[in-house]
N, C-alpha and C positions, 0 to 999 in steps of 0.2 A: 057627615057620615064617615067614621074611620075606616081604613081598608084592613081587612082582617088578614091575618098571617096564616097561610095554607101549612100543611104538615111539613117539617123541616128535614129534607134528605140528608143523610149523614155525610159529611165531607164537603158539603156545599159553601161556598164563600160567597156572602153578599156585601157588594161594594155599593155603599151610600154616598149619594153625592147631591148635597143641597146648592140650589142654583136661584138667582135672582137677577134678571137682566143680564144674562150671559149668552145672548145669541150667536156671539162670534166665537165662543170657546167650546160651547157643548158638543158639538161633532167631532172635532179632532180629539176631544177628551174621551169621548165614547170609544173612538177608534184606538186610542192608547191603553185604554182600559181592556179592552178585548184582546189586544196584542199582548198584554202583560200576563193575562190569564188564560192565554190559548193552551188548550190541552188539560185545563183544570175545570172542574165542576163549578160554575160560578153563574151569579146573576148581578145585573147592573141596575140599580134603583137610583134614578134621577128625581129628586123632589124639587119641583117647580114652586118656588115660594112666591106665588102670585105675580110673576114677571109681567112687565108692563110692555116689553118689546116682543120679538118674535121668536123667543126661546121656546115656547110651547109649541110652535109649528116646527121648528128645527128638531126638536125632541121626537116629535110625531113621525116625521119622516125619516128620523134615524132607526125607529124601530123596525122599519121594513128590512133594514141592513143587519141589525143585530137581534135576532130572537130572543136572546137571554136578558133583553133590556125591558126594564118596566119604567113607566112614568107615573108618579103621583103628584098631584096639584093642588095646592091650597088656594082656597077661595080667597083668603085675605092673607096679606103679609104678616108672618109670625116669628120671623127672624130664623136665624141659622141653627140655634139649638133646638127650636122646635121642628124645624124641617129634619134634622138628623133622627130625632126621635120618631117622627112619622116614618121614615125610612126603616128605622130598627123595628119598630112595631110591626111593619108590613113584611120585613124581611123573612125569608125561609131557612137561611143559613144560620148556623151556630155561631160562625165567626164572621165578624162584621169588619169591613174595612171602611174607613171615611177618608175622604179627600176634598180639598177645596174645589169649587166650581169654575174657578177663575184660570184653571190650568196650570197654575205655579207649582203645584206638587206632581212630580213626574210619576205617573202610575207604574213605570218599570220598577220602582223601588218597592211596592206594595207586596209582591209575593215573598220578599226576604222577611218582612214583618209578620206575615202570615206563618212562614214556616218556623220562624222563631217561637211564635206563641203556641203553634202546635207542638213543638218539640219540648215546651216547658211543661211543668206540672200545672195542676189545677189551680195552684196557689197564685199563679201569674194571670191576672186579669187583663192586662193591657200591655201592648208594645208600641211606644211612641216613637215617632220620627224626630229626628234632631237636625235641623237645616244646616248645611255647610255651604259656604260660599253663596249666602242669600242674596237675591237678586232684587232688592228693594233700596229705596232713597236712603242716604245717610241719617236723615232725621227719623225716619221709620224704624231703621236697625238701632239706632241710639235709645229711642223711646222703649222699643222691645226689649233692650238689654237690661235697662233700668227696671221695668215692669216685672222682667223675669226674676231679677235679683231680689226685688222686694217681695214678691209673691212667695218665692222659695224660702226666703228668711222666715216669712210669717206662718206659712202653711206647712214648712218641713215636708213637702211634696216630692222631693228627690229629682224634679224635672227641670232641665235647662231651658226647654223651648215648648212651652204649652201651647204657643201659637201656631205651631205646625198642625196643619189639618190632617195629615197623613198619618193615621193610627190603625191599628188592629186590635181589637178586643173580642171578649167572649160575650155573645148576647145575653146571657144569662146574668153575667156580672153586671153589665150596664143596666139592665131592668132593675136590679136591686139598688141603683142610686136614687137620691131625691133628685126630682126634676125641678129646675128653675131656669129662666132665661139667662142666656150666656154660660150656662154650666158646660158647655163644651170646651171651654178655657180652663175648667177645674177639674177634668176627669182624672188626672193623676192622683189629685188630693183626695177625690172622692172614693176612688178605688182603694187606696190605703186606709181611709175611714171605715170601709166595708169589710177590711181584712185581707185585701188582694195585695200582690206584689206588682211592681211594674218594671219593665225593661225598655231600654232604649237603643236605637240604631241610628247612625249617620244616613241621611238621605240628601239627595240633591234637590236644588230649587231652580225655578225658571223665571224669565222675565214675564210680566203679564203682557200678553200680544193685542189682546181686545178689551173693550170695557173699561170700567173704572171701580176702584175699590169702593166697598159700600161702608167703610170706616175710616175716621180720622183719628189721629193721636189724641186730640181733644174729647171726641166721643168715647174712645176706648177708656180714657182717664176719668171721665164722668161716671160711667157704670162700674169701672173696676173697684172704686172705693167701697162703695156699698156690697158689691159682689164679694170682696175679701172680708169684710166684717160678717157677712152671712156664712161664707164657708167656715170661718173661725168659730162661729157660734155652733155650726153643725159639728164641727170636731169636738167641739167643748162637751157637747151632749151625747156623744156617742160612747158607749160601753161595749167591750168585745167580750163574748161569753167563754172564750177558749175553745177547747174541743168539746164538740157536742156528741154525746152518747145516748143512743136509744136503748132503754131496758127492755127485754123480753120482746124484741121485734116480732111481728107476725110471720109465720113461716109460709 
C-alpha cells in the first residue's frame, strides 16, 4: 500500500532521504537536517529501502527526538530512485529537498538551494548542488568526471555534477517527469525536457564516516549506457507546445 500525501501546507519544505543499510549515519543526519532547517516549517522523510541492518530501529528511536520526522519503509529493496519517488509522493511540502543517506551531503547547504528556488520564477524547476572539494577516492572522482562530461555532451543538460544527491525542486515539476529506475541521475535533463530551467550552487562534500557505498564504478557504467540511450530517446520524442492559452475560461 502506498503512503498517501496529506494536504500540503503553504511554505512547508519536505526533506526526502533515501537510505539502505545506513544504521551508523541516519541519526547524525537527522540531527544535521533539523539544525539546518531550524526555525523553518519543514518535515523530514526517511525512506528505508528494505535495510537489512538496524537502520529501521535507529530511525524509529530518532522519531521520538524529532516530531517533524516521518519514516516510510519499503518491503522490498527497490533502489534509490524509487525511494526518492516514495518520499516525494508522500511529502506534504510543495518544495522537495533530497540528499544522500550516507551523510556525505552536508544538510547545512540545503536551505541555500531552497531559497534560490523560491526566489526564482516558476520556470525554474530544480536547483542542483555542485560538489566542491569532493571527498571520494581518486578513481571514483575520475569516473564521475568522465561520466558527467559524456552525459552532458549527449543530453545537453547543463549540469556539471548530476551525481550530487543534494537538490531542491518543485514537487509539481518532479511529478510531471517520466519515472524509471536510476532517474535521479537524470533529473536536470528531464526537467529541461518538460520545459523547466535548472540552476546550480556550489556545495560542500564530506567523507563517508560509516557503512559502504552501494555502487561501484562498474555497476554505474553498466546501467548508465542503457539509461543514456533511454533519456536520449525521451528527449527525441518530446515536443513543447509553447505558451498555453485557455479561451473563454469559466468565471
